[in-house]
C-alpha positions, 0 to 999 in steps of 0.5 A: 344623192344616188343610191350607191352614194346613199348606201355609202353614207349609211354604211359609214354611219352604221360603222360608227354605231356605239356597238360596232368595234373601231378596230379590225378588218371591215368585214369583221366590223360589219359582221359584228355590227350586223349582229346588233350584239347589245340588242341580241344580248337583251333577247338572250337575257329574256330567254334566261330570265324565262328559265329562272321564272320556271322554278326548276332550273336545268343549266344545260337547257339554259345554255340551249335556249340562249344558243337557240336565240343567238343563232335564230335571232342574233344571226339569222334574223339580223341577216334577213333584216339586211336582205329584206331592207326596203331601203338601201342595204343598211350594211352596204355590200360588204356581204353579198346576198348569197353570203347573207342567205347562207348565214341565215340558213346555216344559223337556222339549221343550228338553232332548230336542230337544238330546238328539235332535240328538246322538243322531242325529248323534253319540252313538246310545247316548245314546238309551238313557239318554234313555229311562231318564232320561225314565222316572225324571223321571216315575216318581220325581217322580210316585211311580208304581207306588206309589212303588216308584222313589221311593227313595234308591237309585233317586235315587242311580242316576238322578240320580247314576250316570246323568248321569256316563254321559251325559256320557261317552256324548255325547262318545265314544258309549261308556263308559270304565272311569274313567267307570264308577268316577266314576259309582259315586262320584257315586252315593254322593255323591248318596246322602249328599245324599238321606240328609241331605235327607230328615230335614232336611226332616222336621225343618223340617216338624215345627215352625215354631219348632224346639227347641234339639235340633231346631235343632242337628240341622237345622244339622248336616244343612244343613252336610252338604248345603252341603258335599256340593253345593258340594264336588261343584260345585267338583270338576266346575269344577276338572276342567273347568278342568284340561282347558282348553288 
């Protein structure tokens, strides 16, 4: 199969993902899929959970850290992932490289503009996490250093452990014991997600029309991914609601 044919097959498979809408223009569907909203939602929930673990809760800062991670991870990191894929581009050529880079840079400007405000006026220690997360945005998704940081462990650390700490730091500029425990738990949930996601994607790539055994495995992985992502999101929402007075 030639590379254009392989890219077309992969794009068709990606547009059939459970989190991609079945309606609307192709660019809308691909953009929605590129954002990986259930998995982005997990990270936003991690940041919100970290805020709850801080004890003191400033609602404006909860909103700020959620917006920061939405643009920094949900948009920028996923656009970079589409740019830096070592295989055929997973979302085809619906968006050009120039458009993906513009999306990345614009999203990072929004995320870091908000972050810098809180670093300067409220939470200086958040700056250290901003630097580390900024490194992972590029090192993980562009597979720098021969892909040394593009591993399941670093994924769980950067997009599971650190967002919880960021949620706590933006609230009180220090870390609580419960935030560290929650960060460890969320990193494990992230590890489950990536461990299920990789074989799930490989099975989808292997065949446009899977056999019965492959279909059963894909369905099983898809159930795991749905349960983990939606479960974490509901947990985050539940904890936030519990703090509403």
